[in-house]
N, C-alpha and C positions, 0 to 999 in steps of 0.2 A: 504494500500500500504506500502511495506517495505521501511524503511528509506534508502535513497541513501547515500552510504558511500563515503567519499571523496577519490579521486584517490591519492595514496601515495605510496612511496617506503619505505620498512622496511628492515633494516640490522639486521641479526641474527648472533651473534658472540658467539660460544660455541665450545669447543674442543671435545664434544661428538656428532659424526655424527647422531646417532639415535635421540637425542634431536633436532638437527637442522632440520632433515627431518620431525619430528612430527610438529614442530611449522611452518615450511614452508608450509606443506600441509594444515594446518588449515588457515593460513593467505592468501595463494593464493586462497583457496576456498572462502574466504571472499572478494576477489577482489583486494588484495594488490599485488604490485610488490615486490618480495623478493630477497635480495642479501645476500650471506652467507660468513662467515669467520670462521676460526677454531683456531685462536690464537689472542693475542692482537695486534701484529704487523700487521697482515693481516687485522684486523678490522680497524686500522687507515688508511691503504692503501685503503681499500674499501670505507671508508667514503670520502676520498679525491677524489676518482674516481666517486662515485655515488651520493654524496650529498643527503643522505636519509632524509626522513621526521621523522623517528623514528629509534632508535637503541635499540635492545634487546641484552643485554650484560650479559654474564656469568661472575662470579667473578673469579673462579678458572680456569685459562687458562695458557698454557705454555708462556714463555716470559713475557711480560707485563700483569699483572692481570687486572681484570675488573676495580678495583679502580683506577689504574694508567691510563688506557685508558680513563676513564671518566674524571679524573682530567685534562688530556691534552685537551680533547675535549672542556671542559668548559673554558679553558684558552684561546683558540683561538677565535678570533672575528668571523671568518667565520662559526664556528661550535657550538658556545656556546648556540645558541638558539635551537639546535636540542635536543628534549627530549630523555632521556636515561631511559630505563626500565631494571632494574637489576634482573636477575634470578640466584638463588644460592641455594645450599643445606645447607648452613650455617644456624644455628638456633639461634645463640647468638644475643641478642639485640645490643651488641657492634658492631657486624659485619654490622647490618642494619644501625647503626649510621654512621659507616665509609662510607657506600654507599651513604647516604644522604649528608655527609660532602664532599664527592668527587664530588657532584653535581648531583647525580641521581635524577630523577623526580619521579620514582616509584621503589619499592623494593618488589619483590615477592619471596616467598620461595618455592623451589621444594619439592615435585611434584606439578606442577601448574595446577589448573583446567582450561581447555581450554576455557570454556565459560567466566570465569573471565578474562583470558588473552585477549580474543577478546574485551571484554568490556573496559579493561584498554587501549589497543592499540587504539581503536576508540576514546576514550576520549583524549588521548595524541596527536593523529594526529589532531583532531579538534582544540585542544588548540594551537598546533604549527601553524596551518594555520591561526588561529585568531591572534596570536602574529605577524606573518609575515605581515598580513594585517595592523595591527597597526603600525608596523615599516615602511611599505611602505607609509602609509598615513602621518606619522610624517615626513618622508623624503620629501614628496611632499609639506607639509606645510612649511618646512624649505626652500625648493627651491623657493616657492612663496614669502616668507618673504624676502629672500635675494635679490629679485628684487627691494625691496623698502627700505631695511635697511642694513647697514653693519653688518658683522657677530657678532660683540660684542653687538650691539644694539639688534639684533635678539635674541641672547642668553638671554639678559635681559628681553625681552618681554616674552619669553617662561618660564622664571623663575618667573616672577612677572605678574600674569594675571591682576592685577589692572591697568596696562598700557593700557589694552584694554577696559576700562570703560570710559563712557562719563565724561567729566569734566577736569579740569586742575589745575596746580600749578604755582605760580610765580617763575621764574627762570631767570638767566642771560644768554643770548644766543647771538650768532652772526648769522645774517641772510644774505643769499646770493641770489640775483636774477640775472639770466642770460637771455639774449634775443638776437635774431638775428636782426641786423639792415638791412634795405633794403628788408625785407621779403615781404611786401605787393606788391611792384613792381615785385619781383621775382615770387610770387605766381600767379600774374596776367599774366605772360608771358610764363608760362610752363604748361603742363598737370598736373592734380591733382596727378597722379602716381609719377611724378618727385618730387612734393612737399613732398609727404609722404616719399619717399626714402631719400630725403635730410634730413628731420627731424630725421628719424630713424638712419641714419649714424651719424648725429651730436649728438643726445642724447646718442647713444651707447657709443661714446667716452667720452663725458663730464660727464655723470652721474657716470661712473666708477671712474673717478677722485674724485668725491665727496665722494664715499665710501672709496676710498684709503686713504683719509685724515679724516676719522672718522666722516664724515658728515651724517646727516639724510635727506634723500630725502623727500620732502614735496609733491609737485605736479607739473604736467606739466601745462603751461599757454600758450596754443597755440603754438607759436614759441619760447617759453622760458620755464624756470622752476624755482622753488624755492627750496632752501635747507637751513638747519640751523645746527648749531654746539653748543654743550654744553648740549644737552638733547636727549634722556633720560640719556646719560652718558657723563659726563664732562671730558675734558682732561686738561693737564697743561696750554695750551694756545689755546683755541678754535678759538679765533680771528686770530691767526697766521695760524691755519689749514685752515680757510676760505680763507685767502689771498693766501696761497700756492695753494689752489684749483683753485683760479681765474687765477693765473699766469700760472699754468700748462694747464688750459683750453684754455687760450689765445694761448699758444704754439701749443696745439693739434689742435685747430681750424685753425691756420695758415697752418699747415700741410695739413688739409683737403682742404682748398681753393687753395693751390698750386697744389694738385692733381686734383682738379676740373678745374683748368686752366682758360681759357677765356669763359667758359660756363656761363650761367646766375647764377648758384649757386656759381660760383667762385667770384661773386661780393658781396656776403653776408659778413657781419661783425658780430663780437661778442661784446656785451656791457655787463658790469657787475657792479652791485651795491652791496656794503657790508656795514652793520651797526651793532653795538653791543648795547645791553641794556637789561633792564628787560622786560619780556613779560610773558604772560600766555601761558603755554605749556601743551597740552593735546589733548584729542579727542573731535572733534567738529562734530556734525551731529545728527544721531539717532542710536538706538541700532542695527538697521539693516545695516546702511551704515554710516561709520564714517571715519574721516581723522585725523591722528595724526599731529598736526600743531602748529603754534605759532601765537599769536594775540597780537597786541599792537602798540604803537607809534614807537618803534624801527623797527618794520616790515614795517610800512608805510614809514619811512625814507629810508630804504634800497630799497624799490620799487621805490621811487622818484629818488634816485641816479641812479638807472639803467635806468630810463626814460631819464635822462639827459646825460648819457654816450654815446659817439659816438663809431664808429667802432674801436675795439681794446682797448678801454678805460676801466680802472678799477677805479671806484670812491668809496672811502671809507669815512664813517662818522667819526666825530671827536673822538668818543669813541673808535672806532676800531683803528684809527690812534694812539691814546695814548697807546693802548695795544701792538702795533707792531712797534712803531717808532724807536726802537733801531736796527731794522733789515731791515728797508725800507728807500728808498729815495722817497719822495712824494712832489709834488708841490701843493700849495693851489689853489683849483679850484674856490672857492668863497662861498658866502653865498647862501644857498638854501632856498627858501620860500616854505612852505607847507600850503595848504589850511586848515584853522581852527586852525593853530598854531600861537601863538602870537609872537614868536621869530623865526628867521631863524636859520638854522643849518649850520655849517661849513663843507665843503666837501673838500677832497684832492684827487688828481689824483696820482695813484701809478705809479712811474717811474721804480723802480727796487726793487726786493727783494733779500737780501743777506743771505747767509747761515751762522749760528753761527760757531765760531771756536770750 
């Protein structure tokens, strides 16, 4: 069975009508859609109109020659991945070098054997389609990653594949836990569809704020979630970014509850706990399924602070308070006991965050 050729559009640009018709006849006979142009300016216009999969380009044409047309095409983002096959009567090696330097993918000297031309065209079209599939898959990968990581963290992961391996490193981070208060009562009083809709509305607003402040989303925890700041990329003040996140989340959630009014979901509240300290940061799980997370005592303290926080409260640990105290007003909440810990930790309730001058 003959190999199935990919469906593709080929643009032929040559000022010699006989050459154009010869190549057109051969390629249309092979199943390609053919678009024609007879000078450099028309070639650029036809590229813009037809978005071909391959361009067969003569060098010596009126107006812009083939070298100039090719340079322009390779400079533009929308056309730089279209392969260019140059046909010319020029024999000098220097001319071929100019063609390659202008961005040509193939360079054939006239008169061209039609069997060789078909072979080169098929190879270039296949390569273009394969490159396009790679580009689309990479775009999909980035789209998926941006649902979990801010843009700069995603770029770091794509640059350094070791971030996708099991294991971790010790690092100083700030951890944030957020949770809906009154959720059990709410979930018991409404249909499951309302519960799902409420969570999706809430998480859509709140997790965006995490990303806006360079936080790394960790995981959903039923009616809450966990995020952290300082890994895999640290900022000048990750603790301040976490506190800013909490304040903006509180404001955003207040807007949601006002919109929900007197409905059951309007009775929900948001509690936040934040703590800073050293932790192990890395991938936990298996090679098949892993979670980029943080583990350590600092995480446990943040989770405990969130447990103690009431509706609208933001509780921060002593280490976080020390890092942001010049920009916040906070009242001492008290000493917090943690199971298995010999000493309690001091917690503060955030009253207000001020912007620096």
